[in-house]
C-alpha positions, 0 to 999 in steps of 0.5 A: 675515129678510134685511135689503135691504142686500146687497153688490154686484160692486164691490170692498170689505172685509167682516166675516162674523158667525158663531155656533157653538152648541157647541165643535167641533174642525175641521181647518183646512188647513194650520193643522191641527186647532182647537178653536172654543169655542161663541160668536160669531166674526167673519172679516175678508176683503176682495174685489178680484177678479172679482165683488167683494163679491158673489161672495166673499160668494155663496161664504161663504154656503154650505159649501165642498166644497173648501175654499181659504181658512181660513174655509171650514172654519170655515164648515162648523160655523158659522151665518152670521148677518151680513155687514158691508161697504162697497165703499170703493175702499181696501184696509181689511182690515187696518185693520178687523182692528184695529178689531175687535182692539180690540173689547170682549170680542174675543179672536184664538183663532189666530194666522195664521187668515185672515192668512198673507199679511199682518202681522195677528195674525189676521182671525178674532175670537171674542166671548162675546156677539154683536158690535155692528155699530153699535159697530163702525161708530162705531169705524170712522168715528172711526178712519177719517173718509174711509171709505166707507159700511158696511152691515149684511146680516142673515142670520138675525134670531132670534139668540142 
């Protein structure tokens, strides 16, 4: 099942909600080998180039034959279950990462993952339980009252 909300070609910020059913080791480019425990992962990104959020999420929906970003290595072993996104014109990636880091059960397994170009500890978060879109949206609205609409696209509905 796919929801009716899908990103379009405007710029914005997104979260990939990923599921890993078994512990795996991946080679993540310059980060080297990483052991990923089974569970739920969220990855925060932004898309301000050509094609906006739609183009970036289209890239993340499939396995990359030539990985470019850290998350490309992660996508090779995980299932994409949801995309949370906003076409808010502000560069919100770091604020979203800060909000996710304060979420119940969030862990940042690898410093520098997806954040090698900023001061965030990481843009990758691990959860033992599926992260809550509604909980994240509530925290976002409270922390950033002028933020644009945030939507959820469900990719796979029979999740664990």
